C-alpha positions as CSV (number, residue, x, y, z in Angstrom):
1,M,109.0,-4.2,-6.5
2,G,112.1,-2.6,-5.2
3,G,114.3,-5.7,-5.1
4,S,117.3,-6.6,-7.3
5,P,116.6,-7.1,-11.0
6,Q,115.9,-10.6,-12.3
7,L,118.9,-12.3,-13.8
8,T,118.4,-14.3,-17.0
9,D,119.6,-17.9,-17.5
10,K,122.3,-16.6,-19.8
11,Q,123.6,-14.3,-17.1
12,I,123.6,-17.0,-14.4
13,L,124.9,-19.9,-16.5
14,G,127.0,-18.1,-19.1
15,F,124.9,-19.7,-21.9
16,S,121.3,-20.2,-22.8
17,R,119.5,-23.3,-21.4
18,W,118.5,-24.1,-24.9
19,F,122.1,-24.8,-25.7
20,A,122.2,-27.4,-22.9
21,F,118.8,-28.9,-24.1
22,I,120.0,-29.3,-27.7
23,G,123.3,-30.8,-26.5
24,A,121.5,-33.3,-24.3
25,F,119.0,-34.1,-27.1
26,L,121.8,-34.8,-29.5
27,A,123.7,-37.0,-27.0
28,M,120.6,-39.1,-26.3
29,F,119.9,-39.3,-30.0
30,M,123.4,-40.8,-30.5
31,I,123.3,-43.4,-27.7
32,S,119.6,-44.3,-27.3
33,P,119.4,-46.8,-30.2
34,Y,121.4,-49.3,-28.1
35,E,118.8,-49.3,-25.4
36,Y,115.4,-48.6,-27.0
37,A,115.7,-50.3,-30.4
38,F,117.8,-53.3,-29.5
39,S,115.3,-55.9,-30.5
40,A,114.7,-54.2,-33.8
41,F,118.3,-54.7,-35.0
42,S,119.6,-57.6,-32.9
43,H,118.8,-60.3,-35.5
44,D,120.5,-58.4,-38.3
45,V,123.6,-57.8,-36.1
46,T,123.9,-61.4,-35.3
47,Q,123.6,-62.4,-38.9
48,F,126.0,-59.8,-40.2
49,F,128.8,-60.5,-37.7
50,H,128.2,-64.2,-37.4
51,I,127.8,-64.1,-33.7
52,S,125.3,-65.9,-31.4
53,S,122.3,-64.1,-29.9
54,V,123.7,-65.2,-26.5
55,F,126.9,-63.2,-27.1
56,L,124.9,-60.1,-28.3
57,G,122.6,-60.4,-25.4
58,T,125.5,-60.6,-23.0
59,V,127.0,-57.4,-24.5
60,F,123.7,-55.6,-24.2
61,T,123.3,-56.8,-20.6
62,V,126.8,-55.6,-19.7
63,N,125.9,-52.2,-21.3
64,I,122.8,-51.8,-19.2
65,F,124.5,-53.0,-16.1
66,L,127.4,-50.5,-16.5
67,E,125.0,-47.7,-17.1
68,S,123.3,-48.5,-13.9
69,V,126.5,-48.9,-11.9
70,F,128.2,-45.7,-13.1
71,G,125.1,-43.5,-13.0
72,W,125.6,-42.6,-9.3
73,P,129.3,-41.8,-9.5
74,A,128.7,-39.8,-12.7
75,G,126.1,-37.7,-11.0
76,F,128.5,-37.1,-8.1
77,I,131.2,-36.0,-10.5
78,R,128.8,-33.8,-12.4
79,D,127.6,-32.1,-9.2
80,R,131.1,-31.6,-7.9
81,Y,133.0,-30.6,-11.1
82,G,130.3,-29.4,-13.5
83,P,128.9,-31.0,-16.6
84,W,131.6,-30.2,-19.1
85,L,134.3,-32.6,-17.9
86,L,131.8,-35.5,-17.8
87,Q,130.3,-34.6,-21.2
88,L,133.8,-34.5,-22.7
89,I,134.7,-37.9,-21.2
90,A,131.3,-39.4,-22.3
91,A,131.7,-38.0,-25.9
92,F,135.1,-39.6,-26.1
93,L,133.9,-43.0,-24.9
94,V,130.9,-42.9,-27.3
95,G,133.3,-42.1,-30.1
96,V,135.6,-45.0,-29.1
97,G,132.5,-47.3,-28.9
98,Y,131.4,-46.3,-32.4
99,F,135.0,-46.8,-33.7
100,A,135.2,-50.2,-32.0
101,A,131.8,-51.2,-33.4
102,I,132.9,-50.3,-36.9
103,F,136.3,-51.8,-37.0
104,G,136.4,-54.3,-34.1
105,L,135.9,-58.0,-34.2
106,P,133.4,-59.5,-31.8
107,S,135.7,-62.4,-30.9
108,Y,138.1,-59.9,-29.2
109,C,135.4,-58.8,-26.7
110,F,135.8,-60.5,-23.3
111,G,137.6,-63.5,-25.0
112,F,134.3,-64.9,-26.4
113,T,134.5,-67.0,-29.4
114,Q,131.8,-68.6,-31.5
């Protein structure tokens, strides 16, 4: 056919789609245990931190609620400004979350006490 030559993904995006796929896979690998394996480790977490299952369930519920609420605005920001800004912000927040989980005390969250 006499049309223009086919452009590759790398020519269009500036990088291979495999790079985006691997990045998305690693991001989901880091954050998915909070959603999909919650029941597997919730008992151990309550025992280790000496917190009630109600408190842990509340934290989990707030997590799922905030994911749902911020999904639409995050999609809008991604479509408008591109994925890199949002990925950078998300990576920073996940890092802060891991840091808080390691060094934080549960009683500081939302003013809950045992």
